[in-house]
C-alpha positions as CSV (number, residue, x, y, z in Angstrom):
1,M,116.6,94.7,92.9
2,F,115.0,97.7,94.1
3,D,116.4,101.1,92.6
4,P,115.9,104.2,95.0
5,G,116.6,106.2,92.2
6,S,113.8,105.1,89.9
7,P,110.1,107.0,89.7
8,L,108.7,104.1,91.8
9,G,112.0,104.2,94.5
10,V,111.4,108.0,95.1
11,T,107.4,107.5,95.4
12,M,107.7,105.1,98.1
13,T,110.5,106.7,99.6
14,K,108.3,110.0,99.8
15,S,105.8,107.7,101.5
16,A,108.1,106.6,103.8
17,M,108.9,110.0,104.9
18,I,105.7,111.1,105.3
19,T,104.3,107.3,107.6
20,L,107.9,108.3,109.6
21,T,106.7,111.9,110.3
22,L,103.2,111.2,111.4
23,L,104.2,108.0,113.4
24,L,107.0,111.0,115.0
25,I,104.2,113.6,115.7
26,P,102.2,111.6,118.4
27,L,105.3,110.6,119.7
28,S,106.2,114.4,120.4
29,C,103.6,115.0,122.2
30,V,104.2,112.4,124.2
31,S,107.1,113.7,125.5
32,G,105.2,116.7,126.6
33,G,104.1,116.5,129.8
34,K,101.4,119.0,131.6
35,I,103.3,121.3,134.2
36,L,101.7,122.8,137.2
37,V,103.1,125.6,138.6
38,F,103.2,127.4,141.9
39,P,105.6,130.4,142.0
40,L,107.0,132.2,144.5
41,D,106.6,136.3,143.4
42,G,109.0,138.6,143.0
43,S,113.1,137.9,142.3
44,H,112.3,134.2,143.1
45,W,110.4,134.7,139.5
46,I,113.4,135.7,138.1
47,N,114.3,131.9,138.9
48,M,111.2,130.3,137.5
49,K,110.8,131.7,134.8
50,G,113.5,130.5,133.4
51,I,113.3,127.3,134.1
52,I,109.5,127.5,132.4
53,E,111.1,129.1,129.3
54,K,113.0,125.9,128.9
55,L,110.3,123.6,129.4
56,H,108.0,125.7,127.1
57,A,111.1,125.8,124.7
58,K,111.1,121.7,124.8
59,G,107.2,121.6,124.3
60,H,105.6,121.2,127.9
61,K,102.4,122.9,128.4
62,I,102.8,125.2,131.3
63,T,100.1,126.0,133.6
64,V,100.7,129.1,136.2
65,V,98.8,129.9,139.3
66,R,99.3,133.3,140.8
67,P,97.5,135.9,142.9
68,S,95.9,138.4,140.6
69,D,97.5,141.5,141.9
70,S,101.3,139.8,141.0
71,W,104.4,142.4,141.2
72,Y,106.4,140.1,138.2
73,I,104.1,137.4,136.8
74,S,102.2,138.8,133.8
75,E,99.0,137.3,133.7
76,K,99.4,136.9,129.8
77,S,102.2,134.6,128.2
78,S,102.9,132.4,125.3
79,R,104.7,130.4,127.0
80,Y,102.0,129.5,129.9
81,T,98.8,130.0,130.8
82,S,97.5,131.4,133.8
83,I,95.1,130.7,136.8
84,N,94.7,133.8,139.2
85,L,93.9,133.4,143.0
86,P,92.9,136.4,144.9
87,G,95.3,139.0,145.5
88,Q,96.8,140.0,148.8
89,D,95.2,143.2,149.6
90,G,98.2,146.4,150.0
91,F,100.7,143.6,150.5
92,K,103.5,145.0,148.2
93,D,102.5,148.5,149.5
94,H,103.4,146.6,152.8
95,F,106.2,145.3,152.1
96,E,107.5,147.7,150.7
97,S,107.6,149.7,153.6
98,F,108.8,147.2,155.7
99,V,112.2,147.1,153.3
100,S,112.3,151.0,153.8
101,Q,112.0,150.1,158.0
102,Q,114.7,147.9,157.5
103,L,117.1,150.5,156.0
104,E,115.8,153.1,158.6
105,L,116.7,150.7,161.6
106,K,120.0,149.9,159.6
107,L,120.5,153.5,159.7
108,Q,120.0,154.3,163.3
109,G,122.5,152.1,163.8
110,R,125.4,154.1,162.8
111,S,125.9,156.3,165.2
112,L,125.4,154.1,168.4
113,S,127.6,152.6,170.5
114,L,128.2,148.9,170.7
115,L,125.0,148.0,172.9
116,P,122.4,150.1,171.5
117,R,123.8,149.1,168.2
118,I,123.0,145.4,169.0
119,W,119.3,146.3,170.3
120,K,119.1,147.5,167.0
121,K,119.5,144.3,165.5
122,M,117.3,143.0,167.6
123,E,114.9,145.0,166.9
124,N,115.3,144.5,163.3
125,Q,115.5,141.0,163.4
126,V,111.9,141.2,165.6
127,L,110.6,143.0,162.3
128,V,111.9,140.8,160.2
129,I,109.9,138.1,161.7
130,N,106.3,140.0,162.5
131,Q,106.8,140.8,158.5
132,F,107.4,136.9,157.2
133,S,104.6,135.5,159.7
134,L,102.3,138.5,158.3
135,F,103.2,137.0,154.6
136,H,102.6,133.7,155.6
137,K,99.1,134.7,157.2
138,M,98.2,136.3,153.9
139,H,99.4,133.2,152.0
140,C,97.2,131.1,154.0
141,E,94.0,133.0,153.5
142,T,94.7,132.7,149.9
143,V,95.3,129.0,150.1
144,V,92.0,128.0,151.8
145,Q,89.5,129.9,149.6
146,M,91.7,127.8,146.9
147,F,90.5,124.7,148.2
148,E,86.8,126.1,149.2
149,N,86.5,127.1,145.4
150,E,85.1,124.0,144.6
151,T,84.8,124.8,140.7
152,Q,88.5,125.6,140.7
153,M,89.8,122.4,142.6
154,Q,88.0,120.7,140.4
155,A,89.3,122.5,137.3
156,F,92.4,121.4,139.0
157,S,91.7,117.6,139.4
158,D,90.4,117.7,135.5
159,A,93.3,119.3,134.2
160,K,95.4,115.8,134.8
161,Y,98.2,117.2,135.3
162,D,101.6,115.4,135.2
163,V,104.0,116.9,138.0
164,M,104.1,120.4,140.0
165,L,107.1,122.5,140.4
166,T,107.0,125.2,142.7
167,D,109.0,126.9,145.7
168,L,108.9,126.2,149.3
169,G,109.4,130.0,150.1
170,I,105.4,129.4,150.2
171,G,103.3,126.5,151.2
172,G,100.7,126.9,148.5
173,G,102.4,124.2,146.1
174,A,103.1,121.7,148.4
175,L,99.6,121.5,149.7
176,L,98.1,121.6,146.1
177,A,100.0,119.2,145.3
178,R,99.5,117.2,148.0
179,R,95.6,117.4,147.5
180,L,95.6,116.8,143.8
181,R,98.0,113.8,144.2
182,L,101.0,115.1,142.2
183,P,104.6,114.2,142.2
184,L,106.1,117.3,143.7
185,V,109.0,119.2,142.2
186,Y,110.8,122.2,144.3
187,N,112.6,124.9,142.9
188,V,114.6,125.9,146.4
189,R,117.2,126.9,148.9
190,W,115.1,128.6,151.4
191,T,111.9,127.6,152.3
192,L,109.1,128.6,155.4
193,Q,110.7,126.1,158.0
194,G,114.5,127.3,157.4
195,E,117.3,126.5,154.9
196,S,116.8,123.6,152.8
197,H,119.9,121.2,153.5
198,D,118.8,121.4,157.4
199,L,115.4,120.1,156.6
200,I,116.3,117.5,154.7
201,A,119.8,116.4,155.3
202,P,122.1,115.6,158.3
203,S,123.7,118.7,159.3
204,P,126.2,118.3,162.7
205,L,126.6,122.0,163.2
206,A,130.4,121.1,164.1
207,Y,131.5,121.8,160.5
208,T,127.4,123.1,159.0
209,P,127.8,126.8,159.7
210,F,123.7,128.3,160.2
211,L,123.3,131.3,157.3
212,A,122.0,133.3,159.8
213,A,125.7,132.7,161.9
214,L,127.8,134.2,158.7
215,L,130.5,131.6,159.8
216,T,132.5,128.8,157.7
217,D,132.8,125.2,157.8
218,K,136.3,125.8,159.8
219,M,134.6,127.1,163.7
220,T,136.6,127.7,166.9
221,F,135.2,126.8,169.6
222,P,133.6,130.0,170.4
223,Q,132.2,129.7,166.6
224,R,130.6,126.5,167.7
225,I,128.8,127.9,170.2
226,I,127.6,130.8,168.2
227,N,126.5,128.2,165.5
228,V,124.5,126.2,167.6
229,L,123.0,129.4,169.3
230,S,122.0,130.4,166.0
231,Y,120.9,126.9,164.8
232,T,118.9,127.2,168.1
233,I,117.3,130.8,167.8
234,G,116.7,130.1,163.9
235,F,114.5,126.6,164.3
236,L,112.3,128.6,166.9
237,S,111.7,132.2,165.0
238,T,110.8,130.2,161.6
239,K,108.3,128.2,163.7
240,Y,106.7,131.0,165.1
241,I,106.7,132.3,161.4
242,S,105.4,129.8,159.4
243,E,103.6,127.1,162.0
244,P,100.9,128.7,163.2
245,H,99.6,129.4,160.1
246,Y,100.3,126.4,158.1
247,K,99.6,124.1,160.6
248,P,96.1,124.5,160.7
249,I,95.3,124.1,157.2
250,I,97.2,120.8,157.4
251,R,94.9,119.5,159.8
252,R,91.7,120.5,157.8
253,Y,92.1,119.7,155.5
254,F,94.9,116.4,155.2
255,G,93.5,115.1,158.8
256,S,95.3,115.4,162.4
257,S,97.3,112.3,161.7
258,V,99.9,113.9,159.6
259,D,103.0,115.4,160.8
260,Y,103.2,118.7,159.9
261,S,107.2,118.6,160.4
262,T,107.8,116.0,157.7
263,F,104.2,116.9,155.5
264,F,106.5,119.7,153.6
265,L,109.5,117.3,153.1
266,D,107.8,114.7,150.7
267,A,109.2,116.1,147.7
268,D,110.6,113.6,144.7
269,I,113.0,115.9,143.7
270,W,114.8,119.6,145.2
271,L,116.2,121.3,142.5
272,M,118.8,123.1,144.8
273,R,119.3,126.8,143.3
274,N,123.5,126.5,144.9
275,N,126.2,124.1,144.3
276,F,129.5,122.6,146.2
277,I,131.5,126.1,144.1
278,F,129.2,128.4,146.3
279,E,127.9,126.1,149.5
280,F,130.3,124.7,151.8
281,P,130.6,120.4,151.3
282,R,128.4,118.8,153.5
283,P,126.1,115.7,153.8
284,T,123.6,115.7,151.3
285,M,120.5,113.3,149.5
286,P,120.1,111.2,146.5
287,N,117.3,113.6,145.5
288,V,118.7,117.1,145.8
289,V,120.0,118.1,142.6
290,Y,122.2,121.2,142.7
291,M,121.7,123.5,139.0
292,G,124.0,126.5,140.8
293,G,123.9,129.1,137.7
294,F,121.6,127.7,135.9
295,Q,120.1,131.2,135.1
296,C,123.3,132.6,133.6
297,K,123.8,132.6,130.1
298,P,126.7,134.0,127.6
299,P,125.8,138.2,127.0
300,K,124.1,139.7,124.3
301,Q,125.8,143.5,123.0
302,L,125.4,146.3,125.1
303,P,122.7,149.4,123.7
304,V,125.2,151.6,121.6
305,D,125.3,154.2,124.2
306,L,126.1,152.2,127.1
307,E,128.9,149.9,124.9
308,E,130.4,153.7,124.6
309,F,130.4,154.7,127.6
310,V,132.1,151.1,128.7
311,Q,135.2,152.1,126.0
312,S,135.4,155.6,127.3
313,S,137.1,154.2,130.2
314,G,140.2,153.1,128.7
315,N,142.7,150.7,130.4
316,H,141.0,151.4,133.9
317,G,137.4,149.9,133.5
318,V,134.4,149.8,134.8
319,V,132.6,149.5,138.0
320,I,129.0,148.6,138.3
321,M,126.3,148.9,140.6
322,T,122.6,147.9,141.5
323,L,121.0,146.7,145.2
324,G,118.5,144.6,143.0
325,T,114.5,145.2,142.1
326,L,113.5,145.9,146.4
327,V,116.3,149.0,146.9
328,A,116.0,151.3,144.0
329,K,116.9,154.5,146.2
330,L,118.5,154.9,149.1
331,P,118.5,157.9,151.7
332,L,120.1,161.0,150.5
333,D,123.1,160.8,153.3
334,V,124.5,157.3,152.1
335,T,123.6,158.4,148.5
336,E,125.9,161.2,149.1
337,E,128.8,158.9,150.5
338,I,128.6,156.1,147.7
339,A,128.8,158.9,145.1
340,A,132.1,161.2,147.1
341,A,133.9,157.2,147.0
342,F,132.9,156.5,143.3
343,A,134.7,159.9,142.7
344,Q,138.2,159.6,143.6
345,L,138.0,156.4,141.6
346,P,139.7,156.3,138.1
347,Q,137.3,153.9,136.7
348,K,134.3,154.7,134.9
349,V,131.0,153.8,137.0
350,I,127.5,152.6,136.2
351,W,124.9,152.9,138.9
352,R,121.7,151.8,138.9
353,Y,119.4,154.2,141.1
354,L,116.4,156.0,140.8
355,G,116.6,158.7,143.8
356,Q,118.1,161.6,144.0
357,K,120.6,162.6,142.2
358,P,123.4,163.0,144.7
359,I,125.1,166.7,145.0
360,N,129.0,165.2,144.6
361,L,128.3,162.9,141.6
362,G,131.3,162.5,140.0
363,N,131.9,162.7,136.1
364,N,133.3,159.4,135.7
365,T,129.3,158.2,137.0
366,L,126.4,157.0,135.4
367,L,123.1,157.2,136.9
368,V,120.5,154.5,134.6
369,N,117.2,153.4,135.8
370,W,118.1,149.8,134.6
371,L,121.1,147.9,133.6
372,P,122.0,144.8,131.5
373,Q,123.5,143.0,134.4
374,N,124.1,139.9,133.0
375,D,125.6,141.3,129.8
376,L,127.9,144.5,131.4
377,L,128.8,141.5,134.3
378,A,130.2,139.4,130.7
379,H,131.6,142.7,129.3
380,P,136.2,142.6,129.6
381,K,136.4,146.2,130.6
382,T,134.0,145.2,133.8
383,R,136.4,145.3,136.7
384,V,134.4,144.9,140.6
385,F,130.6,144.5,141.0
386,V,129.0,146.2,143.9
387,T,126.0,144.3,145.1
388,H,123.9,143.5,147.8
389,G,123.9,140.1,147.4
390,G,121.1,138.7,145.8
391,I,121.5,135.1,145.0
392,N,120.7,135.7,141.2
393,G,123.8,138.3,141.2
394,V,126.3,136.6,143.2
395,Q,126.2,133.2,140.6
396,E,126.6,135.7,137.5
397,A,129.2,137.1,139.3
398,I,131.0,133.7,139.2
399,Y,129.6,132.9,135.9
400,H,131.7,136.0,134.8
401,G,134.6,135.7,136.7
402,V,133.9,139.1,138.9
403,P,134.9,140.3,142.1
404,I,132.3,141.6,144.3
405,V,132.3,144.4,147.3
406,G,129.2,143.4,148.8
407,L,126.8,145.9,151.0
408,P,124.1,143.4,152.5
409,L,120.8,144.9,153.6
410,F,118.8,141.6,154.8
411,F,117.3,138.7,154.0
412,D,120.0,135.8,153.3
413,Q,122.3,138.6,151.3
414,H,124.7,138.4,154.3
415,D,125.3,134.9,154.3
416,N,126.1,135.0,150.5
417,I,128.4,137.5,150.8
418,N,129.5,135.5,153.5
419,R,130.5,132.8,151.6
420,M,131.9,134.7,148.7
421,Q,134.5,136.4,151.0
422,A,135.8,133.0,152.5
423,R,136.2,132.1,149.1
424,G,138.5,134.9,148.3
425,G,136.2,136.3,145.5
426,A,134.1,139.6,147.8
427,V,134.8,142.5,150.7
428,N,131.9,143.2,152.5
429,V,131.0,146.9,153.7
430,D,128.4,146.9,156.5
431,F,125.9,149.1,155.4
432,A,124.9,150.7,158.8
433,V,128.6,151.9,159.1
434,L,129.1,152.8,155.6
435,D,130.6,156.3,154.8
436,R,133.6,157.5,151.7
437,H,136.4,156.3,153.4
438,N,135.4,152.5,154.2
439,F,133.4,152.3,150.4
440,A,136.6,153.2,148.9
441,D,139.1,151.1,150.8
442,A,137.0,148.4,149.9
443,L,137.1,149.2,145.9
444,V,140.7,150.0,145.9
445,T,141.0,146.7,147.7
446,V,139.8,145.1,145.2
447,L,140.7,147.1,142.1
448,H,144.3,146.8,143.0
449,N,144.5,142.8,145.3
450,S,144.5,141.0,141.9
451,S,144.0,137.9,143.8
452,Y,140.4,138.4,144.1
453,R,139.9,138.7,140.6
454,E,141.8,135.6,140.1
455,N,139.8,133.9,142.7
456,M,136.5,134.6,141.4
457,Q,138.3,133.5,137.9
458,R,139.2,129.9,139.4
459,L,135.1,130.2,141.0
460,S,133.9,130.9,137.0
461,R,136.2,127.8,135.5
462,L,134.8,124.7,138.4
463,Q,131.5,126.1,137.4
464,S,131.4,125.8,133.9
465,D,133.2,122.5,134.1
466,Q,130.8,120.3,134.3
467,P,129.3,117.8,132.3
468,M,125.8,119.4,131.8
469,K,124.7,122.3,132.3
470,P,122.2,123.4,135.1
471,M,119.5,124.2,133.5
472,D,119.6,120.9,131.1
473,L,120.2,118.9,134.4
474,A,116.7,120.7,136.3
475,V,114.9,120.1,133.3
476,F,116.1,116.3,132.9
477,W,115.3,115.8,136.8
478,I,111.8,117.7,136.1
479,E,110.7,115.2,132.8
480,Y,112.6,112.6,134.8
481,V,109.5,112.5,137.4
482,I,107.0,113.3,134.7
483,R,108.4,109.7,133.3
484,H,108.5,107.6,136.2
485,K,105.4,109.3,138.0
486,G,107.7,110.0,140.8
487,A,111.2,109.5,141.8
488,S,109.8,107.6,145.2
489,H,113.2,105.2,145.3
490,L,115.3,108.4,146.0
491,K,113.4,109.7,149.1
492,A,114.7,108.7,152.2
493,Q,112.6,107.7,155.1
494,S,114.0,110.7,157.3
495,N,110.7,112.3,155.0
496,K,108.4,110.5,157.2
497,M,110.0,110.3,160.7
498,S,108.9,113.0,163.4
499,S,111.7,114.8,165.0
500,I,111.6,111.6,167.9
501,V,111.7,108.8,165.3
502,Y,114.6,110.7,163.7
503,H,116.8,111.1,166.4
504,S,116.2,107.7,168.2
505,V,114.9,109.5,171.0
506,D,112.5,106.4,171.3
507,V,115.1,104.0,171.3
508,I,117.4,106.2,173.9
509,L,115.1,106.2,176.1
510,V,113.7,102.1,176.1
511,L,117.5,101.1,176.0
512,L,118.0,103.6,179.2
513,A,115.2,102.2,181.0
514,V,116.3,98.4,180.1
515,A,119.7,99.2,181.6
516,F,118.1,100.9,184.6
517,L,115.8,98.2,185.3
518,L,119.4,95.4,184.6
519,I,121.1,97.4,187.0
520,V,118.2,97.7,189.6
521,T,117.8,94.1,189.3
522,C,121.8,93.2,189.6
523,L,121.5,95.5,192.7
524,F,118.7,94.0,194.0
525,M,120.3,90.5,193.7
526,L,123.7,91.9,194.9
527,R,121.6,92.7,198.0
528,F,119.8,89.6,198.4
529,M,123.1,87.6,198.2
530,C,124.6,89.7,200.7
531,K,121.9,89.2,203.2
532,K,121.8,85.6,202.4
533,C,125.3,85.1,203.3
534,F,125.3,87.3,206.7
535,S,122.3,85.6,207.6
536,V,124.2,82.2,206.6
537,K,127.1,83.4,208.7
538,K,125.2,84.9,212.0
539,T,123.5,81.3,212.1
540,K,126.5,79.7,212.0
541,H,128.4,81.7,214.6
542,D,125.0,81.2,217.4
């Protein structure tokens, strides 16, 4: 009998282990795919970066396509190689100017009566539409340069990527994936054609609120009117923003027979950056994967000086405030109002702010250039999170169960805070009419009404009670697409249908035409028979 303890057995066991290791090495290489990533810059990159890090840790080779003058996407990284595209000259400065203009228009409405304030809001919307139209115009110019660069396109083709991962906030990734015939995965909520669900899933307006309408899934009749009108305006606005720029590219490189309205819908998997803890219940599709909170993670220890400041708050705890990466400072008069409200609180306040220090800053308030948002939200002494309502911050607040005082400024922030308010976890303060009194009232309400914290902690429990972590779920489906070279069996045929076919307009028109012909024929026959009867009676009478 073979004795594994004998010298021969030990030798054979070592040989077997070496052989097994050598056999496993190529298997591990096979499991690693080649992933081409076409991200959207700014805060969206923070989301994409987290997925890239996880994919890299699992052995995948990542290539990131970035503008040469990117704000956030580093050219050098240990986790990916980068391909530079021509930058968008001066766009960062232009965008920062746009943000300042938006804030200025909001503040101008503070002293106006109702109708002039509505006019200012409309002016603000026109500014947003024109700015995004310009952004897509510049992006499309970059895409055309990329497509016309034969050397670059050949390099893309020679690399033999397994899948394209992109953010549909811009269309470059989807266009490149179609050109290279790659399976396509979206990391998405908003798209260049509107909200993702509204594009790919049935969206009955009776209970699926359009995001800009700031409604819930329980609408009165007047609210349903507002919802329908908001949807119509939003649909027309997005067509104006993106279609004039992308449609010529699709016609030029993919042929005039390709339907623009469905071009960007043909993805294998849609990784949705929300879930039904945050989203209202609504119809969905089999290739939509919900990964809300995927960027959330356990906290790290706070820096010593920050921990000491937090601990000095005693039983009162701390309030933290940040308005995201785009708004590091505010007009001085607004800053003074916020500082005055904070000074009234017994809580300590940590406020990320880079502007001029307000004169009336309280002794309880610490101004910082940067704060570890996730780590502070996880701290047991954190009582309230004052935020602009960016989706990352809102998801982290849910994850850690911290109630919110919202100061939404633009984009989807109003809708994000509206949804948290509907869940009972937030109070919204209109930035246009903010003063020390209404801001302090909002803070006191959330601090002293325990229902806000209880509701957020309930949402946190729901968020964590899942069979699989959202990030692991996202990575699984990307790898699924690599393994099966797509997921065409999950894609509904509606993605390839025009609006006329999708809504059966052609069928309805044919059926109406047939019904009309039947009615006309019946009337003709009835008239003919009546004339026959009358002619027979007249003949007999004569």
